[in-house]
N, C-alpha and C positions, 0 to 999 in steps of 0.2 A: 870362092868357091862353096863355101858352106851355106852362104846366103841364097846362093842360086839353088842349091838343093832343097833348102826349106821352101823357097817359093815354089818349087815343083810340087811339093807335097801338099800344099792347099790349093792347087788348081781343081777347078770343078771338072766334072766328066760331062758336062752339058754342052752340046754343040754351039759353036759361035751362032749368034742371032737368035736363039732359042731363050736365052736367059732374060730377055725383055719381056717374055709372055708368063703369065700366070698358068701353071699346069692344072688340069682338073684335080689332081690328088692334092695339090697344095689348098685349093678351094675347099675341098671336102674336109681336110684337116683343120682349117680355120673354122670351119662351121661347127664342128665338135666341140663339147667343152673339154678342158684340159683334165687329165684323169686326177690331178691333184687340186682340182678346184673346190673352193670352200663352199659348204652348203650355204643357202640362203639364210640372212641374218648374221652371218659371221663376216669378218672383215675381208673385203676384197683385196686381192693380191696385186692389182695392177694400179700403178700410179701413172700420173701423166708424165710421159717420158721427155716431153718437151720442156715441162716445168722443173723437172727433178735434176736438171743438169744445173751445176753450182753458178754458172755465170748466169743463165737465163733466170734462175731463181732469184738470184740477187737483183737483176734488172727489174723483174716484176715486183720484188719486195720494196725496192726503193721508189717505185712509181706508185705503189699502193698507199704510200704515206703522203704524197703530194698531188697536185693537180697535173703537173709537168716538170720534167727535168730536160736540161740541155745535154747533148753529148759530152761536152767538157765536165759538166757535174757528175754525171754517171760515170765516166771514165775515172775521175777523182776517187769517187766514193767507193767504186769497185776494184780500184787499182788495177785496171785493164789497159791492154794496149789498144791503139786505135783499131786495128785490124781485127782482134778477138771480139771487141765490144760491137763493131758493125756486123760482123757475120752472125753473132748471137741475136742482136737487135732485128737483123733482117728476117731470121727464122721466126721470132716472134711476130712480126709484122706480117709476114706470109701466112701465119696461122690466125691473123685477126685479133690477137692479143694485145696489141699496141699500136698506134699510130705515129707516123714520122711526119714532121712538118719542117720544111727547109725554107729559110727566109734569109734576108740580110740585116744585119745591124750595124750601122756605121760603116758600111762597105765590106764588112766581114761576114762571111757565111755563118749560118746559125742552124743547127739541127736540133728540134725539140721532140721528145717523145712523150706521149700520153697513154695511159693504160684505158683499153676500150672496156665497154660493159661485159663483153664476151671474156676478156682478159681477167677481169676482177672476178667474175663467176668461177672461172677456172683456177684461179689463185685460191679463193675461198673454199672451193671443193678440194684442192690440194692440202690445204691447211686441216680442213675436217679430216681428211683421210690420214694424215700424218698424226694428229691428235688421237684418232681412234687407235692407230697403231701403238702409240705411247701408253693410251690407257689400257689396252689389252695386255700389253708386256708387263706394265707395273702390277697387275692382277696376279700374275704367275709367281 
């Protein structure tokens, strides 16, 4: 019973079917800078949300050190389950950060992942951003 009540509390007031559209007020809000935004020259506060996830950051970090890794190698290196690794790898693939090549080796399916140029640039940008945060924090 308590669970049902809490679910009601989080229900939106938007009519059915309308939630798929972006409202004009949402577009206007997105176009305005946030009131807490830092002035130019200071550290930006937005990280690449796609890479900031622990599993996806692990995948990209592992692939950045080598040419390619198999699904099994990534799974072992990250102590991940099949489902968890495949979901996160798919998100990175959809973003264009890595490529997935499926083949057979002695009648056994093999999946290899490779970091793309866009993925490497995004990872380097992420590392630069984290480095700037660390340097700014240590100055204080």
